[in-house]
MMTF fields as JSON, N, C-alpha, C and O atoms, coordinates in Angstrom:
{
  "mmtfVersion": "1.0.0",
  "mmtfProducer": "UNKNOWN",
  "numBonds": 435,
  "numAtoms": 436,
  "numGroups": 109,
  "numChains": 1,
  "numModels": 1,
  "chainsPerModel": [1],
  "groupsPerChain": [109],
  "chainIdList": ["A"],
  "bondAtomList": [4, 2, 8, 6, 12, 10, 16, 14, 20, 18, 24, 22, 28, 26, 32, 30, 36, 34, 40, 38, 44, 42, 48, 46, 52, 50, 56, 54, 60, 58, 64, 62, 68, 66, 72, 70, 76, 74, 80, 78, 84, 82, 88, 86, 92, 90, 96, 94, 100, 98, 104, 102, 108, 106, 112, 110, 116, 114, 120, 118, 124, 122, 128, 126, 132, 130, 136, 134, 140, 138, 144, 142, 148, 146, 152, 150, 156, 154, 160, 158, 164, 162, 168, 166, 172, 170, 176, 174, 180, 178, 184, 182, 188, 186, 192, 190, 196, 194, 200, 198, 204, 202, 208, 206, 212, 210, 216, 214, 220, 218, 224, 222, 228, 226, 232, 230, 236, 234, 240, 238, 244, 242, 248, 246, 252, 250, 256, 254, 260, 258, 264, 262, 268, 266, 272, 270, 276, 274, 280, 278, 284, 282, 288, 286, 292, 290, 296, 294, 300, 298, 304, 302, 308, 306, 312, 310, 316, 314, 320, 318, 324, 322, 328, 326, 332, 330, 336, 334, 340, 338, 344, 342, 348, 346, 352, 350, 356, 354, 360, 358, 364, 362, 368, 366, 372, 370, 376, 374, 380, 378, 384, 382, 388, 386, 392, 390, 396, 394, 400, 398, 404, 402, 408, 406, 412, 410, 416, 414, 420, 418, 424, 422, 428, 426, 432, 430],
  "bondOrderList": [1, 1, 1, 1, 1, 1, 1, 1, 1, 1, 1, 1, 1, 1, 1, 1, 1, 1, 1, 1, 1, 1, 1, 1, 1, 1, 1, 1, 1, 1, 1, 1, 1, 1, 1, 1, 1, 1, 1, 1, 1, 1, 1, 1, 1, 1, 1, 1, 1, 1, 1, 1, 1, 1, 1, 1, 1, 1, 1, 1, 1, 1, 1, 1, 1, 1, 1, 1, 1, 1, 1, 1, 1, 1, 1, 1, 1, 1, 1, 1, 1, 1, 1, 1, 1, 1, 1, 1, 1, 1, 1, 1, 1, 1, 1, 1, 1, 1, 1, 1, 1, 1, 1, 1, 1, 1, 1, 1],
  "groupList": [{"groupName": "MET", "atomNameList": ["N", "CA", "C", "O"], "elementList": ["N", "C", "C", "O"], "formalChargeList": [0, 0, 0, 0], "bondAtomList": [1, 0, 2, 1, 3, 2], "bondOrderList": [1, 1, 2], "singleLetterCode": "M", "chemCompType": "L-PEPTIDE LINKING"}, {"groupName": "SER", "atomNameList": ["N", "CA", "C", "O"], "elementList": ["N", "C", "C", "O"], "formalChargeList": [0, 0, 0, 0], "bondAtomList": [1, 0, 2, 1, 3, 2], "bondOrderList": [1, 1, 2], "singleLetterCode": "S", "chemCompType": "L-PEPTIDE LINKING"}, {"groupName": "ARG", "atomNameList": ["N", "CA", "C", "O"], "elementList": ["N", "C", "C", "O"], "formalChargeList": [0, 0, 0, 0], "bondAtomList": [1, 0, 2, 1, 3, 2], "bondOrderList": [1, 1, 2], "singleLetterCode": "R", "chemCompType": "L-PEPTIDE LINKING"}, {"groupName": "LYS", "atomNameList": ["N", "CA", "C", "O"], "elementList": ["N", "C", "C", "O"], "formalChargeList": [0, 0, 0, 0], "bondAtomList": [1, 0, 2, 1, 3, 2], "bondOrderList": [1, 1, 2], "singleLetterCode": "K", "chemCompType": "L-PEPTIDE LINKING"}, {"groupName": "LEU", "atomNameList": ["N", "CA", "C", "O"], "elementList": ["N", "C", "C", "O"], "formalChargeList": [0, 0, 0, 0], "bondAtomList": [1, 0, 2, 1, 3, 2], "bondOrderList": [1, 1, 2], "singleLetterCode": "L", "chemCompType": "L-PEPTIDE LINKING"}, {"groupName": "THR", "atomNameList": ["N", "CA", "C", "O"], "elementList": ["N", "C", "C", "O"], "formalChargeList": [0, 0, 0, 0], "bondAtomList": [1, 0, 2, 1, 3, 2], "bondOrderList": [1, 1, 2], "singleLetterCode": "T", "chemCompType": "L-PEPTIDE LINKING"}, {"groupName": "PRO", "atomNameList": ["N", "CA", "C", "O"], "elementList": ["N", "C", "C", "O"], "formalChargeList": [0, 0, 0, 0], "bondAtomList": [1, 0, 2, 1, 3, 2], "bondOrderList": [1, 1, 2], "singleLetterCode": "P", "chemCompType": "L-PEPTIDE LINKING"}, {"groupName": "GLN", "atomNameList": ["N", "CA", "C", "O"], "elementList": ["N", "C", "C", "O"], "formalChargeList": [0, 0, 0, 0], "bondAtomList": [1, 0, 2, 1, 3, 2], "bondOrderList": [1, 1, 2], "singleLetterCode": "Q", "chemCompType": "L-PEPTIDE LINKING"}, {"groupName": "TYR", "atomNameList": ["N", "CA", "C", "O"], "elementList": ["N", "C", "C", "O"], "formalChargeList": [0, 0, 0, 0], "bondAtomList": [1, 0, 2, 1, 3, 2], "bondOrderList": [1, 1, 2], "singleLetterCode": "Y", "chemCompType": "L-PEPTIDE LINKING"}, {"groupName": "ASP", "atomNameList": ["N", "CA", "C", "O"], "elementList": ["N", "C", "C", "O"], "formalChargeList": [0, 0, 0, 0], "bondAtomList": [1, 0, 2, 1, 3, 2], "bondOrderList": [1, 1, 2], "singleLetterCode": "D", "chemCompType": "L-PEPTIDE LINKING"}, {"groupName": "ILE", "atomNameList": ["N", "CA", "C", "O"], "elementList": ["N", "C", "C", "O"], "formalChargeList": [0, 0, 0, 0], "bondAtomList": [1, 0, 2, 1, 3, 2], "bondOrderList": [1, 1, 2], "singleLetterCode": "I", "chemCompType": "L-PEPTIDE LINKING"}, {"groupName": "VAL", "atomNameList": ["N", "CA", "C", "O"], "elementList": ["N", "C", "C", "O"], "formalChargeList": [0, 0, 0, 0], "bondAtomList": [1, 0, 2, 1, 3, 2], "bondOrderList": [1, 1, 2], "singleLetterCode": "V", "chemCompType": "L-PEPTIDE LINKING"}, {"groupName": "GLU", "atomNameList": ["N", "CA", "C", "O"], "elementList": ["N", "C", "C", "O"], "formalChargeList": [0, 0, 0, 0], "bondAtomList": [1, 0, 2, 1, 3, 2], "bondOrderList": [1, 1, 2], "singleLetterCode": "E", "chemCompType": "L-PEPTIDE LINKING"}, {"groupName": "ALA", "atomNameList": ["N", "CA", "C", "O"], "elementList": ["N", "C", "C", "O"], "formalChargeList": [0, 0, 0, 0], "bondAtomList": [1, 0, 2, 1, 3, 2], "bondOrderList": [1, 1, 2], "singleLetterCode": "A", "chemCompType": "L-PEPTIDE LINKING"}, {"groupName": "PHE", "atomNameList": ["N", "CA", "C", "O"], "elementList": ["N", "C", "C", "O"], "formalChargeList": [0, 0, 0, 0], "bondAtomList": [1, 0, 2, 1, 3, 2], "bondOrderList": [1, 1, 2], "singleLetterCode": "F", "chemCompType": "L-PEPTIDE LINKING"}, {"groupName": "GLY", "atomNameList": ["N", "CA", "C", "O"], "elementList": ["N", "C", "C", "O"], "formalChargeList": [0, 0, 0, 0], "bondAtomList": [1, 0, 2, 1, 3, 2], "bondOrderList": [1, 1, 2], "singleLetterCode": "G", "chemCompType": "PEPTIDE LINKING"}, {"groupName": "TRP", "atomNameList": ["N", "CA", "C", "O"], "elementList": ["N", "C", "C", "O"], "formalChargeList": [0, 0, 0, 0], "bondAtomList": [1, 0, 2, 1, 3, 2], "bondOrderList": [1, 1, 2], "singleLetterCode": "W", "chemCompType": "L-PEPTIDE LINKING"}, {"groupName": "ASN", "atomNameList": ["N", "CA", "C", "O"], "elementList": ["N", "C", "C", "O"], "formalChargeList": [0, 0, 0, 0], "bondAtomList": [1, 0, 2, 1, 3, 2], "bondOrderList": [1, 1, 2], "singleLetterCode": "N", "chemCompType": "L-PEPTIDE LINKING"}],
  "groupTypeList": [0, 1, 2, 3, 4, 5, 4, 6, 7, 4, 3, 3, 8, 9, 10, 5, 7, 3, 11, 10, 12, 13, 4, 13, 9, 13, 12, 1, 2, 5, 10, 4, 14, 1, 10, 10, 3, 3, 15, 3, 5, 13, 13, 12, 4, 1, 15, 3, 8, 3, 10, 6, 4, 1, 1, 11, 8, 3, 3, 4, 1, 9, 4, 12, 12, 4, 5, 4, 10, 8, 11, 12, 3, 16, 4, 10, 1, 9, 3, 15, 2, 3, 14, 3, 11, 8, 3, 1, 2, 10, 1, 3, 13, 17, 10, 1, 10, 3, 3, 6, 12, 6, 1, 4, 11, 4, 11, 6, 17],
  "groupIdList": [1, 2, 3, 4, 5, 6, 7, 8, 9, 10, 11, 12, 13, 14, 15, 16, 17, 18, 19, 20, 21, 22, 23, 24, 25, 26, 27, 28, 29, 30, 31, 32, 33, 34, 35, 36, 37, 38, 39, 40, 41, 42, 43, 44, 45, 46, 47, 48, 49, 50, 51, 52, 53, 54, 55, 56, 57, 58, 59, 60, 61, 62, 63, 64, 65, 66, 67, 68, 69, 70, 71, 72, 73, 74, 75, 76, 77, 78, 79, 80, 81, 82, 83, 84, 85, 86, 87, 88, 89, 90, 91, 92, 93, 94, 95, 96, 97, 98, 99, 100, 101, 102, 103, 104, 105, 106, 107, 108, 109],
  "secStructList": [7, 7, 7, 7, 7, 7, 2, 2, 2, 2, 2, 2, 2, 7, 2, 2, 2, 2, 2, 2, 2, 2, 2, 2, 1, 2, 2, 2, 2, 2, 2, 2, 2, 2, 1, 1, 1, 1, 7, 5, 7, 2, 2, 2, 2, 2, 2, 2, 2, 6, 7, 7, 2, 2, 2, 2, 2, 2, 2, 2, 2, 2, 2, 2, 2, 6, 6, 1, 3, 3, 3, 3, 3, 3, 3, 3, 7, 6, 6, 1, 7, 3, 3, 3, 3, 3, 3, 3, 1, 3, 3, 3, 3, 3, 3, 3, 7, 1, 1, 1, 1, 7, 3, 3, 3, 3, 3, 3, 7],
  "xCoordList": [147.885, 146.746, 145.493, 145.438, 144.498, 143.279, 142.246, 142.085, 141.555, 140.51, 139.166, 138.912, 138.315, 136.956, 136.129, 136.19, 135.351, 134.483, 133.182, 132.666, 132.669, 131.384, 130.261, 130.492, 129.052, 127.902, 127.659, 127.451, 127.678, 127.499, 128.588, 128.314, 129.809, 130.895, 130.677, 130.926, 130.22, 129.945, 128.826, 128.913, 127.77, 126.632, 127.051, 126.489, 128.042, 128.51, 129.063, 128.939, 129.663, 130.304, 129.52, 129.946, 128.393, 127.605, 126.677, 125.683, 127.013, 126.253, 124.815, 123.879, 124.637, 123.29, 122.435, 121.283, 122.994, 122.268, 121.899, 120.782, 122.829, 122.568, 121.481, 120.639, 121.499, 120.47, 119.111, 118.118, 119.05, 117.787, 117.266, 116.067, 118.16, 117.746, 117.198, 116.212, 117.839, 117.358, 115.982, 115.106, 115.792, 114.508, 113.418, 112.231, 113.82, 112.845, 112.333, 111.261, 113.102, 112.708, 111.68, 111.953, 110.505, 109.401, 109.752, 109.418, 110.42, 110.765, 111.796, 111.668, 112.817, 113.836, 113.216, 113.532, 112.329, 111.649, 110.78, 110.773, 110.049, 109.206, 110.049, 109.7, 111.154, 112.05, 112.616, 112.555, 113.162, 113.82, 112.882, 113.258, 111.674, 110.781, 109.96, 109.239, 110.062, 109.375, 110.247, 109.777, 111.506, 112.414, 112.906, 114.012, 112.062, 112.417, 112.255, 113.182, 111.089, 110.807, 111.321, 111.803, 111.219, 111.612, 112.383, 111.937, 113.544, 114.354, 113.687, 112.907, 114.007, 113.439, 114.517, 115.505, 114.301, 115.192, 114.746, 113.644, 115.61, 115.269, 114.045, 113.179, 113.968, 112.83, 111.522, 110.489, 111.562, 110.357, 109.894, 108.702, 110.849, 110.523, 109.947, 108.964, 110.564, 110.105, 108.676, 107.836, 108.409, 107.085, 106.017, 104.927, 106.328, 105.334, 104.97, 103.804, 105.978, 105.738, 105.697, 105.611, 105.76, 105.667, 106.717, 106.431, 107.928, 109.064, 109.942, 110.222, 110.381, 111.24, 112.456, 113.046, 112.811, 113.899, 115.21, 115.954, 115.49, 116.727, 116.723, 117.758, 115.558, 115.438, 115.63, 116.276, 115.066, 115.215, 116.687, 117.169, 117.401, 118.831, 119.611, 120.506, 119.281, 119.954, 119.655, 120.56, 118.398, 118.021, 118.692, 119.192, 118.7, 119.339, 120.83, 121.389, 121.463, 122.888, 123.146, 124.076, 122.314, 122.461, 122.236, 122.996, 121.198, 120.896, 121.99, 122.316, 122.551, 123.636, 124.899, 125.618, 125.157, 126.322, 126.201, 127.201, 124.982, 124.741, 124.638, 124.399, 124.815, 124.72, 123.355, 123.255, 122.312, 120.953, 120.363, 119.412, 120.936, 120.511, 121.752, 122.87, 121.547, 122.648, 122.124, 120.916, 123.054, 122.678, 122.537, 123.519, 121.31, 121.018, 121.518, 122.082, 121.296, 121.74, 121.698, 121.184, 122.247, 122.216, 121.303, 121.315, 120.509, 119.688, 120.193, 120.687, 120.065, 120.432, 119.193, 118.559, 118.856, 117.663, 117.932, 119.06, 116.872, 117.0, 117.944, 118.581, 118.026, 118.899, 120.317, 121.153, 120.591, 121.938, 122.244, 123.393, 121.229, 121.451, 121.463, 120.693, 122.353, 122.458, 121.631, 121.608, 120.956, 120.148, 120.473, 120.597, 120.61, 120.816, 119.457, 118.504, 119.386, 118.205, 118.614, 119.518, 117.936, 118.283, 117.404, 116.229, 118.002, 117.256, 117.657, 118.803, 116.706, 116.936, 117.72, 117.492, 118.632, 119.368, 118.616, 118.933, 117.619, 116.883, 115.395, 114.87, 114.733, 113.293, 112.515, 111.299, 113.225, 112.567, 113.587, 114.767, 113.125, 113.988, 113.234, 112.084, 113.889, 113.306, 114.185, 115.384, 113.576, 114.294, 113.69, 112.474, 114.554, 114.096, 114.851, 116.079, 114.095, 114.729, 114.283, 113.312, 115.012, 114.681, 115.713, 115.415, 116.908, 117.997, 118.435, 117.871, 119.421, 119.908, 120.393, 120.302, 120.9, 121.378, 120.324, 119.877, 119.916, 118.923, 119.52, 120.728, 118.664, 119.073, 118.42, 117.241, 119.19, 118.711, 118.958, 120.08, 117.887, 118.005, 117.486, 116.327, 118.366, 117.997, 117.891, 118.799, 116.781, 116.561, 116.964, 116.42, 117.923, 118.374, 117.251, 116.317, 117.37, 116.378, 116.769, 116.073],
  "yCoordList": [109.283, 110.139, 109.425, 109.03, 109.262, 108.561, 109.557, 110.662, 109.114, 109.921, 109.523, 108.338, 110.478, 110.165, 109.683, 110.248, 108.63, 108.102, 108.893, 109.338, 109.058, 109.739, 108.754, 107.547, 109.263, 108.406, 107.35, 106.184, 107.718, 106.669, 105.594, 104.422, 105.985, 105.006, 104.091, 102.888, 104.644, 103.834, 102.839, 101.677, 103.294, 102.429, 101.238, 100.148, 101.458, 100.394, 99.221, 98.071, 99.492, 98.449, 98.067, 97.186, 98.704, 98.46, 97.264, 97.366, 96.136, 94.902, 95.062, 94.59, 95.713, 95.916, 96.649, 96.282, 97.677, 98.441, 97.547, 97.625, 96.7, 95.813, 94.785, 94.48, 94.254, 93.289, 93.972, 93.406, 95.164, 95.91, 96.194, 96.078, 96.564, 96.808, 95.533, 95.58, 94.392, 93.115, 92.778, 92.307, 93.018, 92.726, 93.71, 93.391, 94.886, 95.879, 95.535, 95.986, 94.742, 94.34, 93.212, 92.158, 93.438, 92.471, 91.102, 90.081, 91.067, 89.771, 89.02, 87.813, 89.725, 89.084, 88.545, 87.441, 89.341, 88.941, 87.709, 86.779, 87.71, 86.57, 85.311, 84.259, 85.42, 84.276, 83.804, 82.617, 84.725, 84.382, 83.666, 82.655, 84.18, 83.607, 82.433, 81.793, 82.144, 80.962, 79.716, 78.611, 79.889, 78.734, 78.498, 78.006, 78.86, 78.627, 77.153, 76.528, 76.602, 75.217, 74.195, 73.13, 74.521, 73.565, 74.296, 75.33, 73.761, 74.356, 74.238, 73.318, 75.187, 75.191, 75.579, 76.23, 75.16, 75.561, 76.915, 77.379, 77.539, 78.825, 78.674, 79.549, 77.577, 77.356, 77.217, 77.734, 76.525, 76.385, 77.75, 78.057, 78.558, 79.889, 80.769, 81.482, 80.709, 81.502, 81.125, 81.998, 79.842, 79.375, 79.689, 80.146, 79.445, 79.637, 81.111, 81.442, 81.993, 83.404, 84.304, 85.526, 83.699, 84.457, 85.57, 86.689, 85.237, 86.157, 85.637, 84.44, 86.51, 86.028, 85.263, 85.653, 84.179, 83.318, 84.091, 83.858, 85.003, 85.792, 86.64, 86.796, 87.185, 87.977, 87.092, 87.495, 85.887, 84.952, 84.627, 84.643, 84.333, 84.027, 85.205, 85.005, 86.433, 87.629, 87.799, 88.067, 87.644, 87.792, 86.706, 86.985, 85.461, 84.37, 84.634, 84.379, 85.135, 85.461, 86.532, 86.414, 87.574, 88.65, 88.124, 88.45, 87.316, 86.764, 85.808, 85.758, 85.053, 84.125, 84.897, 84.506, 85.984, 86.822, 87.429, 87.604, 87.744, 88.29, 87.187, 87.472, 85.944, 84.733, 84.58, 84.016, 85.076, 84.897, 83.564, 83.06, 82.995, 81.687, 80.839, 81.354, 79.542, 78.65, 77.565, 77.36, 76.877, 75.767, 74.533, 74.022, 74.064, 72.907, 71.616, 70.746, 71.511, 70.321, 70.608, 71.637, 69.679, 69.743, 68.636, 67.523, 68.944, 67.942, 67.776, 68.725, 66.573, 66.317, 65.816, 64.849, 66.488, 66.127, 64.874, 64.386, 64.364, 63.192, 63.46, 62.544, 64.725, 65.096, 65.431, 65.819, 65.282, 65.513, 66.939, 67.257, 67.816, 69.2, 69.278, 68.594, 70.126, 70.312, 71.52, 72.549, 71.374, 72.451, 72.582, 71.588, 73.83, 74.086, 74.18, 74.731, 73.633, 73.79, 74.75, 74.46, 75.89, 76.942, 76.869, 76.51, 77.222, 77.247, 78.497, 78.942, 79.048, 80.261, 79.946, 78.921, 80.827, 80.706, 81.404, 81.207, 82.221, 82.952, 82.625, 82.304, 82.712, 82.462, 83.744, 83.797, 84.767, 86.012, 87.138, 86.926, 88.33, 89.513, 90.657, 90.934, 91.315, 92.479, 93.689, 93.679, 94.726, 95.96, 97.049, 97.236, 97.762, 98.851, 100.116, 100.122, 101.183, 102.452, 103.487, 104.214, 103.54, 104.491, 105.609, 106.722, 105.301, 106.272, 106.48, 105.876, 107.318, 107.464, 106.139, 105.945, 105.244, 103.952, 102.882, 102.697, 102.173, 101.102, 99.917, 99.683, 99.175, 97.964, 96.791, 96.846, 95.727, 94.571, 93.333, 93.085, 92.547, 91.294, 90.174, 90.182, 89.213, 88.079, 86.835, 86.54, 86.105, 84.884, 83.703, 83.53, 82.878, 81.737, 80.746, 80.592, 80.088, 79.095, 77.745, 76.754],
  "zCoordList": [113.482, 113.716, 113.198, 112.034, 114.06, 113.656, 113.135, 113.653, 112.087, 111.475, 112.042, 112.256, 112.285, 112.746, 111.574, 110.482, 111.808, 110.765, 110.706, 111.731, 109.513, 109.343, 109.649, 109.71, 109.841, 110.143, 109.054, 109.388, 107.771, 106.748, 106.797, 106.539, 107.122, 107.229, 108.432, 108.348, 109.537, 110.72, 110.448, 110.846, 109.768, 109.467, 108.612, 108.728, 107.756, 106.865, 107.674, 107.252, 108.814, 109.621, 110.865, 111.611, 111.104, 112.309, 112.082, 111.363, 112.701, 112.506, 113.013, 112.368, 114.143, 114.677, 113.648, 113.418, 113.036, 112.021, 110.841, 110.329, 110.408, 109.265, 109.594, 108.749, 110.815, 111.219, 111.279, 110.823, 111.826, 111.897, 110.487, 110.232, 109.577, 108.192, 107.55, 106.815, 107.828, 107.284, 107.856, 107.131, 109.145, 109.773, 109.34, 109.396, 108.918, 108.448, 107.044, 106.642, 106.311, 104.962, 105.046, 105.62, 104.476, 104.595, 104.026, 104.627, 102.879, 102.274, 103.109, 103.311, 103.596, 104.437, 105.714, 106.158, 106.299, 107.536, 107.296, 108.103, 106.184, 105.836, 105.696, 106.233, 104.975, 104.773, 106.105, 106.426, 106.874, 108.141, 109.112, 109.706, 109.273, 110.268, 109.744, 110.509, 108.445, 107.912, 107.977, 107.704, 108.336, 108.41, 109.84, 110.058, 110.805, 112.212, 112.558, 113.073, 112.28, 112.681, 111.682, 112.066, 110.394, 109.352, 108.272, 107.773, 107.908, 106.859, 105.5, 105.254, 104.615, 103.271, 102.264, 102.605, 101.004, 99.922, 99.386, 99.679, 98.601, 97.98, 97.078, 97.058, 96.339, 95.435, 96.221, 95.797, 97.359, 98.195, 98.71, 98.7, 99.157, 99.675, 98.563, 98.768, 97.401, 96.264, 95.873, 95.655, 95.786, 95.397, 96.426, 96.081, 97.689, 98.746, 98.96, 99.176, 98.897, 99.215, 97.984, 98.107, 96.796, 95.529, 95.459, 95.033, 95.884, 95.789, 94.65, 94.595, 93.741, 92.652, 93.2, 94.208, 92.523, 92.989, 93.152, 94.105, 92.233, 92.34, 93.612, 94.261, 93.967, 95.2, 96.428, 97.395, 96.384, 97.506, 97.719, 98.852, 96.64, 96.762, 97.343, 98.165, 96.927, 97.45, 98.938, 99.728, 99.316, 100.731, 101.579, 102.669, 101.069, 101.799, 101.971, 103.037, 100.942, 101.011, 102.078, 102.875, 102.08, 103.066, 104.488, 105.399, 104.673, 106.004, 106.469, 107.655, 105.535, 105.887, 106.272, 107.192, 105.568, 105.877, 107.28, 107.976, 107.681, 109.023, 110.075, 111.249, 109.668, 110.501, 111.167, 112.257, 110.522, 111.034, 110.576, 111.174, 109.509, 109.011, 108.749, 108.711, 108.569, 108.217, 107.283, 107.158, 106.631, 105.755, 106.631, 107.17, 106.765, 107.61, 106.959, 107.623, 105.64, 104.911, 103.419, 102.98, 102.649, 101.19, 100.681, 101.206, 99.654, 98.997, 97.568, 96.96, 97.045, 95.657, 94.928, 95.349, 93.826, 93.059, 92.235, 92.167, 91.613, 90.746, 89.58, 89.06, 89.175, 88.062, 88.512, 87.695, 89.803, 90.325, 90.737, 91.044, 90.751, 91.185, 92.702, 93.377, 93.236, 94.684, 95.113, 94.437, 96.246, 96.816, 98.294, 99.009, 98.743, 100.166, 100.853, 100.302, 102.067, 102.907, 104.028, 104.812, 104.088, 105.04, 106.272, 106.2, 107.414, 108.668, 109.454, 109.393, 110.186, 110.966, 112.245, 112.887, 112.599, 113.866, 115.006, 116.179, 114.648, 115.679, 115.6, 114.534, 116.74, 116.773, 117.053, 116.87, 117.494, 117.869, 117.856, 118.135, 117.532, 117.557, 118.21, 117.869, 119.149, 119.818, 119.536, 119.816, 118.98, 118.694, 119.564, 119.596, 120.265, 121.117, 120.731, 120.64, 120.507, 120.148, 121.172, 120.961, 122.286, 123.349, 123.417, 123.85, 122.99, 123.026, 121.58, 120.668, 121.369, 119.987, 119.381, 118.169, 120.204, 119.706, 119.935, 121.067, 118.888, 119.078, 119.797, 119.748, 120.462, 121.15, 120.441, 120.089, 120.232, 119.502, 120.351, 120.794, 120.577, 121.308, 120.396, 119.981, 120.092, 119.253, 120.129, 120.906, 120.004, 120.772, 119.897, 118.807, 120.366, 119.546, 119.265, 120.051, 118.133, 117.72, 118.299, 118.08]
}
């Protein structure tokens, strides 16, 4: 016997909803669309946009989990520390809310 899922339970697993929520967040949106043409490290993003580094790492993790960004390459500093360079997988996002269910169109980068 199958149980019907509640709306909050459905939202938890709805990828479209999660992507829309990420795009609605100003910091995530800033990060995502600033790495379309050229990849950047978390430290570069934090410094340029005055977002706390811990927040940048959290946003990058969320965007990577949604496969909206990827690690373009790894850099190694003079002191031997490794840094990821992130790049956006999308160049544009269109959200349309005409019916109860939103429509999301992502344009590949």
